[in-house]
C-alpha positions as CSV (number, residue, x, y, z in Angstrom):
1,M,-1.3,-16.4,-14.3
2,K,-1.7,-12.8,-13.2
3,T,-2.1,-10.8,-10.0
4,V,-4.9,-8.3,-9.6
5,V,-4.1,-5.3,-7.5
6,C,-7.3,-3.7,-6.1
7,G,-6.9,-0.2,-4.6
8,S,-6.8,3.5,-5.0
9,F,-5.3,5.9,-7.5
10,A,-4.6,9.4,-6.3
11,Y,-2.6,12.5,-6.7
12,D,-0.2,13.0,-3.9
13,N,0.4,16.6,-2.8
14,V,3.6,16.1,-0.8
15,L,4.8,18.8,1.7
16,K,8.0,18.8,3.7
17,F,8.0,20.3,7.2
18,E,11.5,21.1,8.3
19,G,10.7,20.9,12.0
20,K,9.2,18.2,14.3
21,F,5.4,17.8,14.7
22,S,6.0,17.0,18.4
23,D,7.5,20.5,19.0
24,H,4.2,22.1,18.0
25,L,1.7,19.9,19.9
26,I,0.8,20.5,23.5
27,Q,0.0,17.2,25.2
28,S,-2.6,18.6,27.5
29,E,-4.4,20.3,24.6
30,L,-4.6,17.4,22.1
31,N,-8.4,17.5,22.3
32,N,-8.3,21.2,21.3
33,I,-5.8,21.3,18.4
34,N,-5.4,24.5,16.3
35,V,-2.0,24.1,14.6
36,S,-0.4,24.8,11.2
37,F,2.9,23.8,9.7
38,L,4.8,26.1,7.3
39,C,6.1,24.0,4.4
40,Q,8.3,25.6,1.9
41,N,8.4,22.7,-0.5
42,L,5.3,21.2,-2.3
43,R,5.3,18.6,-5.0
44,K,2.4,17.0,-6.8
45,E,3.0,13.3,-7.6
46,F,1.2,10.3,-9.0
47,G,0.1,8.0,-6.1
48,G,-2.6,5.9,-4.5
49,C,-1.9,2.5,-3.1
50,A,-2.8,0.5,-6.3
51,G,-1.0,3.1,-8.4
52,N,2.2,2.9,-6.4
53,I,2.1,-0.9,-6.2
54,I,1.4,-1.5,-9.9
55,F,4.2,1.0,-10.8
56,N,6.7,-1.0,-8.7
57,L,5.4,-4.3,-10.2
58,S,5.9,-2.9,-13.7
59,L,9.5,-1.9,-12.8
60,I,10.3,-5.5,-11.8
61,E,8.3,-6.9,-14.8
62,A,5.7,-8.8,-12.8
63,D,2.7,-10.2,-14.5
64,A,0.0,-8.0,-12.8
65,F,-2.7,-5.5,-13.5
66,A,-4.7,-3.1,-11.3
67,I,-8.3,-2.2,-11.0
68,G,-9.7,1.0,-9.6
69,T,-11.3,4.4,-10.4
70,I,-9.9,7.8,-11.4
71,G,-11.6,11.2,-12.0
72,K,-12.1,13.7,-14.8
73,D,-8.7,15.2,-14.0
74,A,-6.7,12.0,-14.5
75,G,-5.5,12.5,-18.0
76,P,-1.8,13.1,-17.0
77,Y,-2.0,10.0,-14.7
78,L,-3.2,7.8,-17.5
79,E,-0.5,9.0,-19.8
80,W,2.1,8.3,-17.1
81,M,0.8,4.7,-16.7
82,K,0.8,4.0,-20.4
83,K,4.4,5.4,-20.6
84,N,5.4,2.9,-17.9
85,N,3.7,-0.1,-19.6
86,I,0.9,-0.3,-17.0
87,D,-2.3,-1.9,-18.2
88,T,-5.2,0.6,-17.8
89,Q,-7.9,-1.6,-19.1
90,Y,-9.7,-2.0,-15.7
91,I,-9.1,1.5,-14.5
92,E,-12.3,3.4,-15.0
93,T,-12.8,7.2,-15.2
94,I,-15.7,8.7,-13.2
95,N,-16.5,11.8,-15.1
96,N,-18.4,13.7,-12.4
97,S,-15.7,13.4,-9.8
98,Y,-12.1,14.3,-9.2
99,T,-9.3,11.7,-8.8
100,A,-8.6,11.0,-5.1
101,Q,-6.3,13.6,-3.5
102,A,-3.8,13.0,-0.7
103,Y,-2.1,15.8,1.2
104,I,0.9,14.4,2.9
105,T,3.1,16.4,5.3
106,T,6.4,14.8,6.5
107,D,8.5,16.2,9.3
108,Q,12.2,15.9,9.8
109,D,11.8,12.6,11.8
110,A,9.9,11.1,8.9
111,N,6.6,11.3,10.8
112,Q,3.6,11.9,8.5
113,I,0.2,13.5,8.7
114,T,-2.1,12.8,5.7
115,T,-5.4,14.3,4.8
116,F,-7.3,12.4,2.1
117,H,-10.2,13.2,-0.2
118,P,-11.5,10.0,-1.8
119,G,-13.1,11.5,-4.9
120,A,-13.6,8.9,-7.6
121,M,-12.2,6.2,-5.3
122,Q,-15.7,6.0,-3.7
123,F,-17.0,4.4,-6.9
124,S,-14.4,1.6,-7.1
125,N,-17.1,-1.0,-6.4
126,K,-18.4,-0.4,-9.9
127,I,-15.4,-2.2,-11.3
128,K,-15.6,-6.0,-11.5
129,I,-12.6,-8.3,-11.4
130,P,-12.5,-10.2,-14.6
131,N,-13.5,-13.8,-14.0
132,D,-11.6,-15.5,-16.8
133,N,-9.4,-18.0,-14.8
134,S,-6.3,-15.9,-15.6
135,I,-5.8,-14.6,-12.0
136,S,-3.8,-16.6,-9.4
137,L,-3.4,-13.9,-6.7
138,G,-5.2,-10.8,-5.5
139,L,-4.3,-7.9,-3.3
140,I,-6.9,-5.9,-1.4
141,S,-5.4,-2.5,-0.5
142,P,-6.9,0.8,0.7
143,D,-9.7,1.9,-1.6
144,G,-13.3,2.9,-1.3
145,R,-15.1,1.0,1.5
146,D,-17.6,-0.6,-0.8
147,G,-14.9,-1.5,-3.3
148,M,-12.8,-3.2,-0.8
149,I,-15.7,-5.4,0.4
150,E,-17.0,-6.1,-3.1
151,H,-13.6,-7.0,-4.6
152,T,-12.9,-9.3,-1.6
153,K,-16.2,-11.1,-2.1
154,Q,-15.4,-11.5,-5.9
155,L,-12.0,-13.0,-5.1
156,I,-13.6,-15.4,-2.6
157,D,-16.2,-16.5,-5.2
158,M,-13.4,-17.0,-7.8
159,N,-11.4,-19.0,-5.2
160,V,-8.4,-16.7,-5.7
161,P,-6.1,-16.4,-2.7
162,Y,-5.5,-12.8,-1.7
163,I,-3.3,-10.5,0.4
164,F,-5.1,-8.3,2.9
165,D,-3.5,-4.9,3.2
166,P,-5.9,-2.6,5.1
167,G,-3.5,0.3,5.6
168,Q,-5.0,3.7,6.2
169,G,-8.4,2.3,5.2
170,M,-8.7,0.4,8.4
171,P,-10.8,3.0,10.3
172,M,-13.6,2.5,7.8
173,F,-14.3,-1.0,9.1
174,D,-15.6,-2.5,12.4
175,K,-14.4,-5.6,14.1
176,E,-16.7,-8.0,12.2
177,E,-15.7,-6.6,8.9
178,L,-11.9,-6.8,9.7
179,V,-12.4,-10.3,10.8
180,F,-14.1,-11.1,7.6
181,F,-11.2,-9.8,5.5
182,T,-8.8,-11.7,7.8
183,E,-10.5,-15.0,7.9
184,N,-10.7,-15.3,4.1
185,S,-7.2,-14.0,3.3
186,F,-4.0,-16.0,2.9
187,W,-1.5,-13.3,3.6
188,I,-1.8,-10.1,5.7
189,V,0.5,-7.1,5.7
190,M,0.5,-4.0,7.9
191,N,3.0,-1.6,9.4
192,N,3.6,-1.8,13.1
193,Y,1.2,1.1,14.0
194,E,-1.6,-0.3,11.8
195,F,-1.2,-3.7,13.5
196,K,-1.6,-2.2,16.9
197,M,-4.8,-0.5,15.8
198,Y,-6.0,-3.7,14.2
199,S,-5.3,-5.7,17.3
200,E,-7.2,-3.2,19.5
201,V,-10.3,-3.5,17.2
202,T,-10.3,-7.2,16.5
203,G,-8.6,-8.6,19.6
204,L,-6.5,-10.8,17.4
205,S,-2.8,-11.3,18.1
206,T,0.0,-12.5,15.8
207,S,-0.4,-16.1,17.2
208,D,-4.1,-16.0,16.5
209,I,-3.5,-15.2,12.9
210,V,-0.7,-17.6,12.4
211,S,-2.5,-20.5,14.1
212,S,-5.2,-20.2,11.5
213,G,-2.6,-21.0,8.8
214,K,-2.0,-17.5,7.5
215,T,1.2,-15.6,7.0
216,L,1.5,-12.2,8.6
217,I,4.0,-9.5,7.7
218,I,4.5,-6.5,10.0
219,T,6.8,-3.7,8.7
220,D,8.5,-1.1,10.9
221,G,10.4,1.3,8.7
222,E,14.2,1.4,9.2
223,K,13.8,-1.1,12.1
224,G,13.0,-3.8,9.5
225,S,10.1,-6.2,9.2
226,K,8.9,-9.4,10.7
227,I,7.3,-12.3,8.9
228,F,5.2,-14.7,11.0
229,S,4.1,-18.0,9.4
230,P,2.9,-21.4,10.7
231,K,6.4,-22.8,9.9
232,E,8.8,-20.0,10.9
233,E,9.2,-16.5,12.2
234,L,11.7,-14.2,10.5
235,S,13.2,-10.8,11.2
236,I,14.2,-9.0,8.0
237,P,16.5,-6.0,8.3
238,T,16.0,-2.9,6.2
239,P,18.9,-2.1,4.0
240,K,20.9,1.0,5.0
241,V,19.9,4.1,3.1
242,D,22.7,6.6,3.0
243,H,20.7,9.6,1.7
244,P,17.0,9.1,2.6
245,K,14.7,11.6,0.9
246,D,11.1,10.7,1.2
247,P,9.4,7.7,3.0
248,T,6.1,8.2,1.2
249,G,5.2,5.0,-0.8
250,C,7.9,2.7,0.6
251,G,5.2,0.4,2.1
252,D,3.6,0.1,-1.4
253,A,7.0,-0.8,-2.9
254,Y,7.4,-3.4,-0.2
255,R,4.1,-4.9,-1.1
256,A,5.1,-5.2,-4.7
257,G,8.0,-7.4,-3.5
258,I,5.6,-9.6,-1.6
259,I,3.4,-10.1,-4.7
260,Y,6.5,-10.9,-6.9
261,G,7.9,-13.3,-4.4
262,I,4.7,-15.2,-3.9
263,N,4.2,-15.7,-7.6
264,K,7.8,-16.8,-8.1
265,K,7.5,-19.2,-5.2
266,M,10.4,-17.6,-3.3
267,S,11.2,-18.5,0.3
268,L,9.8,-16.2,3.0
269,E,13.3,-14.9,3.7
270,K,13.9,-14.0,0.0
271,I,10.5,-12.4,-0.2
272,G,11.3,-10.3,2.8
273,Q,14.7,-9.3,1.4
274,L,13.3,-8.3,-1.9
275,S,10.4,-6.4,-0.4
276,S,12.7,-4.5,2.1
277,A,15.2,-3.7,-0.7
278,L,12.4,-2.2,-2.8
279,G,11.1,-0.2,0.1
280,A,14.6,1.1,0.8
281,L,15.1,2.0,-2.8
282,K,12.0,4.1,-2.9
283,V,13.1,6.1,0.2
284,E,16.1,7.4,-1.9
285,S,13.7,9.3,-4.2
286,Y,11.1,12.0,-3.8
287,G,7.6,11.0,-4.6
288,T,6.2,7.5,-4.9
289,Q,6.9,6.7,-8.6
290,N,10.2,8.3,-9.5
291,H,12.7,5.6,-8.6
292,K,14.3,3.1,-11.0
293,I,15.5,-0.5,-10.4
294,N,19.2,-0.8,-9.6
295,N,21.6,-3.8,-9.8
296,D,21.0,-4.7,-6.2
297,I,17.3,-5.3,-6.9
298,K,18.0,-7.2,-10.1
299,K,20.2,-9.7,-8.2
300,L,17.2,-10.4,-5.9
301,L,14.7,-11.1,-8.7
């Protein structure tokens, strides 16, 4: 049985700012910002939530495929995916649009500012999840608004349990819509900042979510992650990274570990350990899809 990963494919334009954002922001003028950051380094990488997650799943040889939309400029991305044994059957090209573009600037404290152009991602609702009884798990990750809603409804109709990962797509939805995603999910994953935003909008706490029988994972970078389930609460440390290079995409690597662990029926602790190790491994490389599996990861599979 397979996992379907629903989400975005994008080109990541990654910039490194050698200073701190906070040194260039005046607290009393945050409603009147006019600021620029000089970045000497620029890289163009393959990215997008679904793209990053399915790349990591291919590295650990998980049985999964992704659905989503790309633009007329996506030839190099398709070649990259095929080179990495990623199934592109349900990745559709929108010929009158560009592939989604993310402009990600990271400062020396690993804070990030991202500007995003959705491009072809806005048409992801055109893709239908294959209803052939081959799917045992789904992931709803940031994508076009209509696509996230439509794919969730399809998974519900197919009676396929799914992980809800709203991420940076959260501002597209109001309280009622976020509650809809939540109530029908089996697992929920967010980083610490996203969960604070989510709680403010929905009014839901960790105990509210867990009491409804769901498992909630909240990640917090180098501080580790927490897993809340009806049976237990776990704190998972992040493995030490001696030479961190780029945090972009570490959350997507973490999510690949969750998918693999669920399908392999691992304990929550082992799922957390694998996911954290994948996230830490990604931090050691620039870009979101340039790392390779090492022996430490292999021991956890």
